[in-house]
PDB file of N, CA, C and O in Angstrom:
ATOM      1  N   MET A   1     -72.380 101.925-149.787  1.00  0.00           N
ATOM      2  CA  MET A   1     -71.476 102.309-148.786  1.00  0.00           C
ATOM      3  C   MET A   1     -70.436 101.268-148.541  1.00  0.00           C
ATOM      4  O   MET A   1     -70.544 100.480-147.602  1.00  0.00           O
ATOM      5  N   ASP A   2     -69.494 101.253-149.316  1.00  0.00           N
ATOM      6  CA  ASP A   2     -68.436 100.298-149.161  1.00  0.00           C
ATOM      7  C   ASP A   2     -67.311 100.952-148.448  1.00  0.00           C
ATOM      8  O   ASP A   2     -66.630 101.833-148.971  1.00  0.00           O
ATOM      9  N   GLU A   3     -67.119 100.486-147.193  1.00  0.00           N
ATOM     10  CA  GLU A   3     -66.138 101.062-146.347  1.00  0.00           C
ATOM     11  C   GLU A   3     -64.969 100.088-146.270  1.00  0.00           C
ATOM     12  O   GLU A   3     -65.195  98.891-146.093  1.00  0.00           O
ATOM     13  N   ASP A   4     -63.756 100.544-146.394  1.00  0.00           N
ATOM     14  CA  ASP A   4     -62.559  99.698-146.251  1.00  0.00           C
ATOM     15  C   ASP A   4     -61.960  99.892-144.899  1.00  0.00           C
ATOM     16  O   ASP A   4     -61.541 100.991-144.537  1.00  0.00           O
ATOM     17  N   TYR A   5     -61.920  98.849-144.173  1.00  0.00           N
ATOM     18  CA  TYR A   5     -61.325  98.918-142.823  1.00  0.00           C
ATOM     19  C   TYR A   5     -59.873  98.403-142.881  1.00  0.00           C
ATOM     20  O   TYR A   5     -59.565  97.407-143.536  1.00  0.00           O
ATOM     21  N   GLU A   6     -59.007  99.120-142.171  1.00  0.00           N
ATOM     22  CA  GLU A   6     -57.652  98.753-142.211  1.00  0.00           C
ATOM     23  C   GLU A   6     -57.380  97.496-141.367  1.00  0.00           C
ATOM     24  O   GLU A   6     -56.427  96.767-141.645  1.00  0.00           O
ATOM     25  N   PHE A   7     -58.200  97.235-140.347  1.00  0.00           N
ATOM     26  CA  PHE A   7     -57.979  96.158-139.434  1.00  0.00           C
ATOM     27  C   PHE A   7     -59.120  95.128-139.569  1.00  0.00           C
ATOM     28  O   PHE A   7     -59.909  94.915-138.648  1.00  0.00           O
ATOM     29  N   VAL A   8     -59.170  94.506-140.750  1.00  0.00           N
ATOM     30  CA  VAL A   8     -60.273  93.573-141.000  1.00  0.00           C
ATOM     31  C   VAL A   8     -59.901  92.199-140.305  1.00  0.00           C
ATOM     32  O   VAL A   8     -60.768  91.587-139.681  1.00  0.00           O
ATOM     33  N   ASP A   9     -58.692  91.748-140.408  1.00  0.00           N
ATOM     34  CA  ASP A   9     -58.384  90.439-139.899  1.00  0.00           C
ATOM     35  C   ASP A   9     -57.820  90.435-138.443  1.00  0.00           C
ATOM     36  O   ASP A   9     -57.652  89.379-137.833  1.00  0.00           O
ATOM     37  N   ARG A  10     -57.537  91.653-137.915  1.00  0.00           N
ATOM     38  CA  ARG A  10     -57.006  91.704-136.521  1.00  0.00           C
ATOM     39  C   ARG A  10     -57.572  92.942-135.841  1.00  0.00           C
ATOM     40  O   ARG A  10     -58.136  93.814-136.501  1.00  0.00           O
ATOM     41  N   SER A  11     -57.425  93.018-134.545  1.00  0.00           N
ATOM     42  CA  SER A  11     -58.021  94.100-133.829  1.00  0.00           C
ATOM     43  C   SER A  11     -57.088  95.324-133.831  1.00  0.00           C
ATOM     44  O   SER A  11     -55.892  95.163-134.072  1.00  0.00           O
ATOM     45  N   PRO A  12     -57.577  96.503-133.580  1.00  0.00           N
ATOM     46  CA  PRO A  12     -56.728  97.754-133.665  1.00  0.00           C
ATOM     47  C   PRO A  12     -55.606  97.657-132.639  1.00  0.00           C
ATOM     48  O   PRO A  12     -55.689  96.900-131.672  1.00  0.00           O
ATOM     49  N   PRO A  13     -54.579  98.422-132.867  1.00  0.00           N
ATOM     50  CA  PRO A  13     -53.410  98.350-131.958  1.00  0.00           C
ATOM     51  C   PRO A  13     -53.741  98.690-130.517  1.00  0.00           C
ATOM     52  O   PRO A  13     -53.152  98.118-129.600  1.00  0.00           O
ATOM     53  N   SER A  14     -54.667  99.604-130.297  1.00  0.00           N
ATOM     54  CA  SER A  14     -54.993  99.973-128.900  1.00  0.00           C
ATOM     55  C   SER A  14     -55.532  98.775-128.169  1.00  0.00           C
ATOM     56  O   SER A  14     -55.209  98.603-126.993  1.00  0.00           O
ATOM     57  N   PHE A  15     -56.349  97.916-128.799  1.00  0.00           N
ATOM     58  CA  PHE A  15     -56.894  96.765-128.162  1.00  0.00           C
ATOM     59  C   PHE A  15     -55.846  95.648-127.980  1.00  0.00           C
ATOM     60  O   PHE A  15     -55.929  94.853-127.044  1.00  0.00           O
ATOM     61  N   GLU A  16     -54.896  95.608-128.860  1.00  0.00           N
ATOM     62  CA  GLU A  16     -53.819  94.580-128.761  1.00  0.00           C
ATOM     63  C   GLU A  16     -53.054  94.813-127.479  1.00  0.00           C
ATOM     64  O   GLU A  16     -52.704  93.873-126.766  1.00  0.00           O
ATOM     65  N   ARG A  17     -52.781  96.161-127.177  1.00  0.00           N
ATOM     66  CA  ARG A  17     -52.014  96.445-125.956  1.00  0.00           C
ATOM     67  C   ARG A  17     -52.820  96.054-124.696  1.00  0.00           C
ATOM     68  O   ARG A  17     -52.233  95.613-123.707  1.00  0.00           O
ATOM     69  N   VAL A  18     -54.162  96.214-124.724  1.00  0.00           N
ATOM     70  CA  VAL A  18     -54.951  95.846-123.591  1.00  0.00           C
ATOM     71  C   VAL A  18     -54.948  94.350-123.412  1.00  0.00           C
ATOM     72  O   VAL A  18     -54.884  93.875-122.278  1.00  0.00           O
ATOM     73  N   ASN A  19     -55.014  93.601-124.468  1.00  0.00           N
ATOM     74  CA  ASN A  19     -54.961  92.141-124.348  1.00  0.00           C
ATOM     75  C   ASN A  19     -53.610  91.703-123.750  1.00  0.00           C
ATOM     76  O   ASN A  19     -53.578  90.796-122.918  1.00  0.00           O
ATOM     77  N   ASP A  20     -52.489  92.337-124.164  1.00  0.00           N
ATOM     78  CA  ASP A  20     -51.181  92.007-123.584  1.00  0.00           C
ATOM     79  C   ASP A  20     -51.142  92.270-122.142  1.00  0.00           C
ATOM     80  O   ASP A  20     -50.603  91.466-121.382  1.00  0.00           O
ATOM     81  N   VAL A  21     -51.711  93.406-121.705  1.00  0.00           N
ATOM     82  CA  VAL A  21     -51.751  93.798-120.229  1.00  0.00           C
ATOM     83  C   VAL A  21     -52.580  92.770-119.516  1.00  0.00           C
ATOM     84  O   VAL A  21     -52.193  92.342-118.429  1.00  0.00           O
ATOM     85  N   ILE A  22     -53.669  92.358-120.048  1.00  0.00           N
ATOM     86  CA  ILE A  22     -54.530  91.319-119.348  1.00  0.00           C
ATOM     87  C   ILE A  22     -53.776  90.011-119.261  1.00  0.00           C
ATOM     88  O   ILE A  22     -53.831  89.329-118.237  1.00  0.00           O
ATOM     89  N   LYS A  23     -53.082  89.657-120.306  1.00  0.00           N
ATOM     90  CA  LYS A  23     -52.365  88.360-120.320  1.00  0.00           C
ATOM     91  C   LYS A  23     -51.202  88.380-119.332  1.00  0.00           C
ATOM     92  O   LYS A  23     -50.932  87.377-118.671  1.00  0.00           O
ATOM     93  N   VAL A  24     -50.507  89.529-119.229  1.00  0.00           N
ATOM     94  CA  VAL A  24     -49.313  89.633-118.364  1.00  0.00           C
ATOM     95  C   VAL A  24     -49.665  89.720-116.905  1.00  0.00           C
ATOM     96  O   VAL A  24     -48.890  89.270-116.061  1.00  0.00           O
ATOM     97  N   ALA A  25     -50.831  90.294-116.569  1.00  0.00           N
ATOM     98  CA  ALA A  25     -51.229  90.495-115.202  1.00  0.00           C
ATOM     99  C   ALA A  25     -51.465  89.191-114.521  1.00  0.00           C
ATOM    100  O   ALA A  25     -52.548  88.624-114.664  1.00  0.00           O
ATOM    101  N   ASP A  26     -50.483  88.663-113.762  1.00  0.00           N
ATOM    102  CA  ASP A  26     -50.658  87.413-112.996  1.00  0.00           C
ATOM    103  C   ASP A  26     -50.905  87.846-111.551  1.00  0.00           C
ATOM    104  O   ASP A  26     -50.394  88.867-111.091  1.00  0.00           O
ATOM    105  N   PRO A  27     -51.694  87.047-110.861  1.00  0.00           N
ATOM    106  CA  PRO A  27     -51.905  87.372-109.428  1.00  0.00           C
ATOM    107  C   PRO A  27     -50.606  87.240-108.655  1.00  0.00           C
ATOM    108  O   PRO A  27     -49.945  86.204-108.713  1.00  0.00           O
ATOM    109  N   LYS A  28     -50.245  88.277-107.941  1.00  0.00           N
ATOM    110  CA  LYS A  28     -48.963  88.280-107.213  1.00  0.00           C
ATOM    111  C   LYS A  28     -49.249  88.436-105.688  1.00  0.00           C
ATOM    112  O   LYS A  28     -48.472  89.086-104.988  1.00  0.00           O
ATOM    113  N   GLY A  29     -50.295  87.878-105.202  1.00  0.00           N
ATOM    114  CA  GLY A  29     -50.571  87.960-103.769  1.00  0.00           C
ATOM    115  C   GLY A  29     -51.850  88.766-103.547  1.00  0.00           C
ATOM    116  O   GLY A  29     -52.639  88.997-104.463  1.00  0.00           O
ATOM    117  N   PHE A  30     -52.019  89.176-102.316  1.00  0.00           N
ATOM    118  CA  PHE A  30     -53.185  89.945-101.942  1.00  0.00           C
ATOM    119  C   PHE A  30     -53.112  91.363-102.417  1.00  0.00           C
ATOM    120  O   PHE A  30     -52.035  91.957-102.476  1.00  0.00           O
ATOM    121  N   ASN A  31     -54.246  91.902-102.754  1.00  0.00           N
ATOM    122  CA  ASN A  31     -54.405  93.280-103.123  1.00  0.00           C
ATOM    123  C   ASN A  31     -54.231  94.152-101.842  1.00  0.00           C
ATOM    124  O   ASN A  31     -54.857  93.865-100.822  1.00  0.00           O
ATOM    125  N   PRO A  32     -53.411  95.179-101.891  1.00  0.00           N
ATOM    126  CA  PRO A  32     -53.215  96.019-100.723  1.00  0.00           C
ATOM    127  C   PRO A  32     -54.536  96.616-100.137  1.00  0.00           C
ATOM    128  O   PRO A  32     -54.699  96.766 -98.926  1.00  0.00           O
ATOM    129  N   GLY A  33     -55.446  96.940-101.059  1.00  0.00           N
ATOM    130  CA  GLY A  33     -56.758  97.434-100.600  1.00  0.00           C
ATOM    131  C   GLY A  33     -57.487  96.398 -99.819  1.00  0.00           C
ATOM    132  O   GLY A  33     -58.164  96.719 -98.842  1.00  0.00           O
ATOM    133  N   LEU A  34     -57.363  95.095-100.243  1.00  0.00           N
ATOM    134  CA  LEU A  34     -58.065  94.039 -99.551  1.00  0.00           C
ATOM    135  C   LEU A  34     -57.436  93.823 -98.169  1.00  0.00           C
ATOM    136  O   LEU A  34     -58.157  93.505 -97.224  1.00  0.00           O
ATOM    137  N   ILE A  35     -56.148  93.980 -98.026  1.00  0.00           N
ATOM    138  CA  ILE A  35     -55.493  93.857 -96.736  1.00  0.00           C
ATOM    139  C   ILE A  35     -55.968  94.942 -95.808  1.00  0.00           C
ATOM    140  O   ILE A  35     -56.264  94.666 -94.645  1.00  0.00           O
ATOM    141  N   VAL A  36     -56.051  96.154 -96.274  1.00  0.00           N
ATOM    142  CA  VAL A  36     -56.525  97.229 -95.426  1.00  0.00           C
ATOM    143  C   VAL A  36     -57.991  97.038 -95.025  1.00  0.00           C
ATOM    144  O   VAL A  36     -58.364  97.299 -93.882  1.00  0.00           O
ATOM    145  N   LEU A  37     -58.798  96.595 -95.947  1.00  0.00           N
ATOM    146  CA  LEU A  37     -60.205  96.337 -95.668  1.00  0.00           C
ATOM    147  C   LEU A  37     -60.316  95.257 -94.595  1.00  0.00           C
ATOM    148  O   LEU A  37     -61.069  95.420 -93.635  1.00  0.00           O
ATOM    149  N   LEU A  38     -59.598  94.184 -94.739  1.00  0.00           N
ATOM    150  CA  LEU A  38     -59.636  93.109 -93.751  1.00  0.00           C
ATOM    151  C   LEU A  38     -59.199  93.546 -92.423  1.00  0.00           C
ATOM    152  O   LEU A  38     -59.795  93.183 -91.409  1.00  0.00           O
ATOM    153  N   LEU A  39     -58.147  94.336 -92.398  1.00  0.00           N
ATOM    154  CA  LEU A  39     -57.631  94.913 -91.124  1.00  0.00           C
ATOM    155  C   LEU A  39     -58.652  95.779 -90.413  1.00  0.00           C
ATOM    156  O   LEU A  39     -58.830  95.650 -89.201  1.00  0.00           O
ATOM    157  N   VAL A  40     -59.327  96.661 -91.142  1.00  0.00           N
ATOM    158  CA  VAL A  40     -60.336  97.562 -90.544  1.00  0.00           C
ATOM    159  C   VAL A  40     -61.504  96.735 -90.095  1.00  0.00           C
ATOM    160  O   VAL A  40     -62.005  96.959 -88.993  1.00  0.00           O
ATOM    161  N   VAL A  41     -61.966  95.797 -90.875  1.00  0.00           N
ATOM    162  CA  VAL A  41     -63.147  94.980 -90.479  1.00  0.00           C
ATOM    163  C   VAL A  41     -62.768  94.130 -89.278  1.00  0.00           C
ATOM    164  O   VAL A  41     -63.611  93.926 -88.404  1.00  0.00           O
ATOM    165  N   GLY A  42     -61.514  93.611 -89.188  1.00  0.00           N
ATOM    166  CA  GLY A  42     -61.085  92.836 -88.074  1.00  0.00           C
ATOM    167  C   GLY A  42     -61.073  93.658 -86.772  1.00  0.00           C
ATOM    168  O   GLY A  42     -61.562  93.223 -85.728  1.00  0.00           O
ATOM    169  N   LEU A  43     -60.486  94.881 -86.884  1.00  0.00           N
ATOM    170  CA  LEU A  43     -60.445  95.713 -85.715  1.00  0.00           C
ATOM    171  C   LEU A  43     -61.823  96.119 -85.235  1.00  0.00           C
ATOM    172  O   LEU A  43     -62.069  96.198 -84.032  1.00  0.00           O
ATOM    173  N   LEU A  44     -62.726  96.379 -86.176  1.00  0.00           N
ATOM    174  CA  LEU A  44     -64.074  96.717 -85.779  1.00  0.00           C
ATOM    175  C   LEU A  44     -64.810  95.583 -85.107  1.00  0.00           C
ATOM    176  O   LEU A  44     -65.553  95.784 -84.146  1.00  0.00           O
ATOM    177  N   LEU A  45     -64.589  94.361 -85.635  1.00  0.00           N
ATOM    178  CA  LEU A  45     -65.171  93.175 -85.029  1.00  0.00           C
ATOM    179  C   LEU A  45     -64.616  92.961 -83.636  1.00  0.00           C
ATOM    180  O   LEU A  45     -65.375  92.649 -82.719  1.00  0.00           O
ATOM    181  N   ILE A  46     -63.294  93.123 -83.448  1.00  0.00           N
ATOM    182  CA  ILE A  46     -62.708  92.936 -82.102  1.00  0.00           C
ATOM    183  C   ILE A  46     -63.314  94.010 -81.125  1.00  0.00           C
ATOM    184  O   ILE A  46     -63.639  93.698 -79.979  1.00  0.00           O
ATOM    185  N   PHE A  47     -63.449  95.244 -81.602  1.00  0.00           N
ATOM    186  CA  PHE A  47     -64.022  96.324 -80.799  1.00  0.00           C
ATOM    187  C   PHE A  47     -65.439  95.982 -80.335  1.00  0.00           C
ATOM    188  O   PHE A  47     -65.771  96.155 -79.162  1.00  0.00           O
ATOM    189  N   LEU A  48     -66.281  95.491 -81.268  1.00  0.00           N
ATOM    190  CA  LEU A  48     -67.682  95.209 -80.936  1.00  0.00           C
ATOM    191  C   LEU A  48     -67.757  94.034 -80.015  1.00  0.00           C
ATOM    192  O   LEU A  48     -68.522  94.088 -79.052  1.00  0.00           O
ATOM    193  N   VAL A  49     -66.993  92.937 -80.243  1.00  0.00           N
ATOM    194  CA  VAL A  49     -67.018  91.767 -79.362  1.00  0.00           C
ATOM    195  C   VAL A  49     -66.505  92.135 -77.961  1.00  0.00           C
ATOM    196  O   VAL A  49     -67.041  91.671 -76.954  1.00  0.00           O
ATOM    197  N   GLY A  50     -65.476  92.965 -77.912  1.00  0.00           N
ATOM    198  CA  GLY A  50     -64.940  93.390 -76.624  1.00  0.00           C
ATOM    199  C   GLY A  50     -65.920  94.207 -75.817  1.00  0.00           C
ATOM    200  O   GLY A  50     -66.050  94.047 -74.603  1.00  0.00           O
ATOM    201  N   ASN A  51     -66.621  95.105 -76.536  1.00  0.00           N
ATOM    202  CA  ASN A  51     -67.668  95.910 -75.844  1.00  0.00           C
ATOM    203  C   ASN A  51     -68.807  95.053 -75.308  1.00  0.00           C
ATOM    204  O   ASN A  51     -69.304  95.293 -74.208  1.00  0.00           O
ATOM    205  N   TYR A  52     -69.225  94.041 -76.094  1.00  0.00           N
ATOM    206  CA  TYR A  52     -70.257  93.191 -75.636  1.00  0.00           C
ATOM    207  C   TYR A  52     -69.824  92.365 -74.461  1.00  0.00           C
ATOM    208  O   TYR A  52     -70.630  92.119 -73.564  1.00  0.00           O
ATOM    209  N   ALA A  53     -68.529  91.905 -74.421  1.00  0.00           N
ATOM    210  CA  ALA A  53     -68.057  91.120 -73.308  1.00  0.00           C
ATOM    211  C   ALA A  53     -67.989  91.969 -72.041  1.00  0.00           C
ATOM    212  O   ALA A  53     -68.323  91.486 -70.959  1.00  0.00           O
ATOM    213  N   LEU A  54     -67.561  93.225 -72.159  1.00  0.00           N
ATOM    214  CA  LEU A  54     -67.499  94.102 -71.023  1.00  0.00           C
ATOM    215  C   LEU A  54     -68.874  94.407 -70.535  1.00  0.00           C
ATOM    216  O   LEU A  54     -69.078  94.461 -69.322  1.00  0.00           O
ATOM    217  N   TYR A  55     -69.879  94.621 -71.438  1.00  0.00           N
ATOM    218  CA  TYR A  55     -71.233  94.897 -71.026  1.00  0.00           C
ATOM    219  C   TYR A  55     -71.830  93.692 -70.272  1.00  0.00           C
ATOM    220  O   TYR A  55     -72.486  93.875 -69.247  1.00  0.00           O
ATOM    221  N   ALA A  56     -71.610  92.476 -70.765  1.00  0.00           N
ATOM    222  CA  ALA A  56     -72.120  91.268 -70.102  1.00  0.00           C
ATOM    223  C   ALA A  56     -71.463  91.109 -68.738  1.00  0.00           C
ATOM    224  O   ALA A  56     -72.121  90.718 -67.774  1.00  0.00           O
ATOM    225  N   TYR A  57     -70.210  91.399 -68.653  1.00  0.00           N
ATOM    226  CA  TYR A  57     -69.509  91.293 -67.336  1.00  0.00           C
ATOM    227  C   TYR A  57     -70.010  92.277 -66.379  1.00  0.00           C
ATOM    228  O   TYR A  57     -70.204  91.963 -65.205  1.00  0.00           O
ATOM    229  N   ALA A  58     -70.238  93.505 -66.845  1.00  0.00           N
ATOM    230  CA  ALA A  58     -70.734  94.576 -65.953  1.00  0.00           C
ATOM    231  C   ALA A  58     -72.202  94.233 -65.494  1.00  0.00           C
ATOM    232  O   ALA A  58     -72.574  94.519 -64.356  1.00  0.00           O
ATOM    233  N   GLN A  59     -72.956  93.669 -66.326  1.00  0.00           N
ATOM    234  CA  GLN A  59     -74.312  93.360 -65.945  1.00  0.00           C
ATOM    235  C   GLN A  59     -74.329  92.320 -64.808  1.00  0.00           C
ATOM    236  O   GLN A  59     -75.196  92.350 -63.934  1.00  0.00           O
ATOM    237  N   LYS A  60     -73.305  91.362 -64.846  1.00  0.00           N
ATOM    238  CA  LYS A  60     -73.320  90.310 -63.844  1.00  0.00           C
ATOM    239  C   LYS A  60     -72.734  90.843 -62.503  1.00  0.00           C
ATOM    240  O   LYS A  60     -73.235  90.488 -61.436  1.00  0.00           O
ATOM    241  N   THR A  61     -71.748  91.635 -62.552  1.00  0.00           N
ATOM    242  CA  THR A  61     -70.979  91.977 -61.387  1.00  0.00           C
ATOM    243  C   THR A  61     -71.380  93.291 -60.646  1.00  0.00           C
ATOM    244  O   THR A  61     -71.259  93.395 -59.426  1.00  0.00           O
ATOM    245  N   LEU A  62     -71.850  94.260 -61.418  1.00  0.00           N
ATOM    246  CA  LEU A  62     -72.151  95.603 -60.773  1.00  0.00           C
ATOM    247  C   LEU A  62     -73.501  95.467 -60.096  1.00  0.00           C
ATOM    248  O   LEU A  62     -74.387  94.779 -60.602  1.00  0.00           O
ATOM    249  N   PRO A  63     -73.664  96.128 -58.938  1.00  0.00           N
ATOM    250  CA  PRO A  63     -74.947  96.188 -58.278  1.00  0.00           C
ATOM    251  C   PRO A  63     -75.922  97.057 -59.078  1.00  0.00           C
ATOM    252  O   PRO A  63     -75.488  97.904 -59.859  1.00  0.00           O
ATOM    253  N   PRO A  64     -77.231  96.861 -58.896  1.00  0.00           N
ATOM    254  CA  PRO A  64     -78.134  97.732 -59.611  1.00  0.00           C
ATOM    255  C   PRO A  64     -78.066  99.176 -59.179  1.00  0.00           C
ATOM    256  O   PRO A  64     -77.721  99.456 -58.031  1.00  0.00           O
ATOM    257  N   ARG A  65     -78.382 100.097 -60.060  1.00  0.00           N
ATOM    258  CA  ARG A  65     -78.302 101.471 -59.781  1.00  0.00           C
ATOM    259  C   ARG A  65     -79.378 101.913 -58.752  1.00  0.00           C
ATOM    260  O   ARG A  65     -80.509 101.428 -58.780  1.00  0.00           O
ATOM    261  N   LYS A  66     -79.000 102.838 -57.850  1.00  0.00           N
ATOM    262  CA  LYS A  66     -79.931 103.347 -56.919  1.00  0.00           C
ATOM    263  C   LYS A  66     -80.798 104.385 -57.565  1.00  0.00           C
ATOM    264  O   LYS A  66     -80.325 105.203 -58.354  1.00  0.00           O
ATOM    265  N   LYS A  67     -82.100 104.357 -57.224  1.00  0.00           N
ATOM    266  CA  LYS A  67     -82.971 105.353 -57.784  1.00  0.00           C
ATOM    267  C   LYS A  67     -82.838 106.687 -56.968  1.00  0.00           C
ATOM    268  O   LYS A  67     -82.543 106.664 -55.773  1.00  0.00           O
ATOM    269  N   LYS A  68     -83.058 107.801 -57.626  1.00  0.00           N
ATOM    270  CA  LYS A  68     -82.987 109.057 -56.880  1.00  0.00           C
ATOM    271  C   LYS A  68     -84.144 109.145 -55.904  1.00  0.00           C
ATOM    272  O   LYS A  68     -85.243 108.711 -56.251  1.00  0.00           O
ATOM    273  N   PRO A  69     -83.966 109.682 -54.698  1.00  0.00           N
ATOM    274  CA  PRO A  69     -85.063 109.776 -53.778  1.00  0.00           C
ATOM    275  C   PRO A  69     -86.058 110.821 -54.325  1.00  0.00           C
ATOM    276  O   PRO A  69     -85.690 111.871 -54.851  1.00  0.00           O
ATOM    277  N   VAL A  70     -87.345 110.456 -54.163  1.00  0.00           N
ATOM    278  CA  VAL A  70     -88.341 111.368 -54.592  1.00  0.00           C
ATOM    279  C   VAL A  70     -88.671 112.367 -53.469  1.00  0.00           C
ATOM    280  O   VAL A  70     -88.840 112.003 -52.306  1.00  0.00           O
ATOM    281  N   SER A  71     -88.753 113.621 -53.870  1.00  0.00           N
ATOM    282  CA  SER A  71     -88.975 114.665 -52.839  1.00  0.00           C
ATOM    283  C   SER A  71     -90.348 114.543 -52.247  1.00  0.00           C
ATOM    284  O   SER A  71     -91.256 113.996 -52.872  1.00  0.00           O
ATOM    285  N   LYS A  72     -90.512 115.062 -51.008  1.00  0.00           N
ATOM    286  CA  LYS A  72     -91.825 114.931 -50.359  1.00  0.00           C
ATOM    287  C   LYS A  72     -92.856 115.747 -51.125  1.00  0.00           C
ATOM    288  O   LYS A  72     -94.027 115.367 -51.141  1.00  0.00           O
ATOM    289  N   LYS A  73     -92.484 116.823 -51.744  1.00  0.00           N
ATOM    290  CA  LYS A  73     -93.414 117.651 -52.466  1.00  0.00           C
ATOM    291  C   LYS A  73     -93.966 116.884 -53.686  1.00  0.00           C
ATOM    292  O   LYS A  73     -95.152 116.977 -54.002  1.00  0.00           O
ATOM    293  N   LYS A  74     -93.091 116.131 -54.360  1.00  0.00           N
ATOM    294  CA  LYS A  74     -93.532 115.353 -55.527  1.00  0.00           C
ATOM    295  C   LYS A  74     -94.406 114.225 -55.052  1.00  0.00           C
ATOM    296  O   LYS A  74     -95.392 113.908 -55.717  1.00  0.00           O
ATOM    297  N   MET A  75     -94.099 113.606 -53.946  1.00  0.00           N
ATOM    298  CA  MET A  75     -94.912 112.492 -53.426  1.00  0.00           C
ATOM    299  C   MET A  75     -96.309 112.981 -53.140  1.00  0.00           C
ATOM    300  O   MET A  75     -97.304 112.330 -53.461  1.00  0.00           O
ATOM    301  N   LYS A  76     -96.355 114.159 -52.519  1.00  0.00           N
ATOM    302  CA  LYS A  76     -97.657 114.771 -52.132  1.00  0.00           C
ATOM    303  C   LYS A  76     -98.492 115.025 -53.395  1.00  0.00           C
ATOM    304  O   LYS A  76     -99.682 114.713 -53.418  1.00  0.00           O
ATOM    305  N   LYS A  77     -97.895 115.570 -54.411  1.00  0.00           N
ATOM    306  CA  LYS A  77     -98.615 115.895 -55.631  1.00  0.00           C
ATOM    307  C   LYS A  77     -99.100 114.601 -56.318  1.00  0.00           C
ATOM    308  O   LYS A  77    -100.218 114.566 -56.832  1.00  0.00           O
ATOM    309  N   GLU A  78     -98.299 113.573 -56.333  1.00  0.00           N
ATOM    310  CA  GLU A  78     -98.701 112.283 -56.899  1.00  0.00           C
ATOM    311  C   GLU A  78     -99.892 111.703 -56.161  1.00  0.00           C
ATOM    312  O   GLU A  78    -100.834 111.209 -56.781  1.00  0.00           O
ATOM    313  N   ARG A  79     -99.852 111.761 -54.857  1.00  0.00           N
ATOM    314  CA  ARG A  79    -100.937 111.196 -54.097  1.00  0.00           C
ATOM    315  C   ARG A  79    -102.235 111.936 -54.383  1.00  0.00           C
ATOM    316  O   ARG A  79    -103.301 111.327 -54.475  1.00  0.00           O
ATOM    317  N   LEU A  80    -102.136 113.258 -54.523  1.00  0.00           N
ATOM    318  CA  LEU A  80    -103.322 114.047 -54.786  1.00  0.00           C
ATOM    319  C   LEU A  80    -103.865 113.738 -56.166  1.00  0.00           C
ATOM    320  O   LEU A  80    -105.082 113.763 -56.353  1.00  0.00           O
ATOM    321  N   ARG A  81    -103.035 113.454 -57.120  1.00  0.00           N
ATOM    322  CA  ARG A  81    -103.481 113.071 -58.481  1.00  0.00           C
ATOM    323  C   ARG A  81    -104.239 111.739 -58.418  1.00  0.00           C
ATOM    324  O   ARG A  81    -105.241 111.538 -59.104  1.00  0.00           O
ATOM    325  N   GLN A  82    -103.728 110.841 -57.575  1.00  0.00           N
ATOM    326  CA  GLN A  82    -104.374 109.464 -57.539  1.00  0.00           C
ATOM    327  C   GLN A  82    -105.650 109.527 -56.668  1.00  0.00           C
ATOM    328  O   GLN A  82    -106.403 108.554 -56.622  1.00  0.00           O
ATOM    329  N   GLY A  83    -105.896 110.639 -55.990  1.00  0.00           N
ATOM    330  CA  GLY A  83    -107.127 110.698 -55.215  1.00  0.00           C
ATOM    331  C   GLY A  83    -106.937 110.291 -53.735  1.00  0.00           C
ATOM    332  O   GLY A  83    -107.915 110.231 -52.990  1.00  0.00           O
ATOM    333  N   VAL A  84    -105.746 110.025 -53.321  1.00  0.00           N
ATOM    334  CA  VAL A  84    -105.486 109.695 -51.944  1.00  0.00           C
ATOM    335  C   VAL A  84    -105.065 110.970 -51.227  1.00  0.00           C
ATOM    336  O   VAL A  84    -104.182 111.697 -51.681  1.00  0.00           O
ATOM    337  N   SER A  85    -105.688 111.213 -50.151  1.00  0.00           N
ATOM    338  CA  SER A  85    -105.305 112.443 -49.428  1.00  0.00           C
ATOM    339  C   SER A  85    -103.981 112.253 -48.740  1.00  0.00           C
ATOM    340  O   SER A  85    -103.681 111.167 -48.243  1.00  0.00           O
ATOM    341  N   ALA A  86    -103.172 113.318 -48.706  1.00  0.00           N
ATOM    342  CA  ALA A  86    -101.906 113.244 -48.105  1.00  0.00           C
ATOM    343  C   ALA A  86    -102.056 113.163 -46.589  1.00  0.00           C
ATOM    344  O   ALA A  86    -102.950 113.793 -46.024  1.00  0.00           O
ATOM    345  N   PRO A  87    -101.198 112.403 -45.929  1.00  0.00           N
ATOM    346  CA  PRO A  87    -101.363 112.313 -44.459  1.00  0.00           C
ATOM    347  C   PRO A  87    -101.146 113.683 -43.737  1.00  0.00           C
ATOM    348  O   PRO A  87    -100.251 114.450 -44.092  1.00  0.00           O
ATOM    349  N   GLY A  88    -101.956 113.943 -42.763  1.00  0.00           N
ATOM    350  CA  GLY A  88    -101.855 115.212 -42.030  1.00  0.00           C
ATOM    351  C   GLY A  88    -102.724 116.297 -42.587  1.00  0.00           C
ATOM    352  O   GLY A  88    -102.675 117.440 -42.131  1.00  0.00           O
ATOM    353  N   GLU A  89    -103.543 115.941 -43.600  1.00  0.00           N
ATOM    354  CA  GLU A  89    -104.390 116.966 -44.157  1.00  0.00           C
ATOM    355  C   GLU A  89    -105.865 116.616 -44.013  1.00  0.00           C
ATOM    356  O   GLU A  89    -106.726 117.386 -44.437  1.00  0.00           O
TER     357      GLU A  89
END
């Protein structure tokens, strides 16, 4: 099986074009995709840090929430469950 190759001493023309493209491609600044990614990550980070700051500020300054008043009927049921008789019975 003696095969004669046309490109024995050099690479095929399709690969030569690829090598030229690789050699010509010089870095010309930031990739636009990278800029968008950095912008989105930066905005997300600012949003999260701002939310945490507001949460911490609210925890310090706002008074604690008032609990809902428990109805007399529920109090009576709870006392009966615990075994304590309700007053007046």
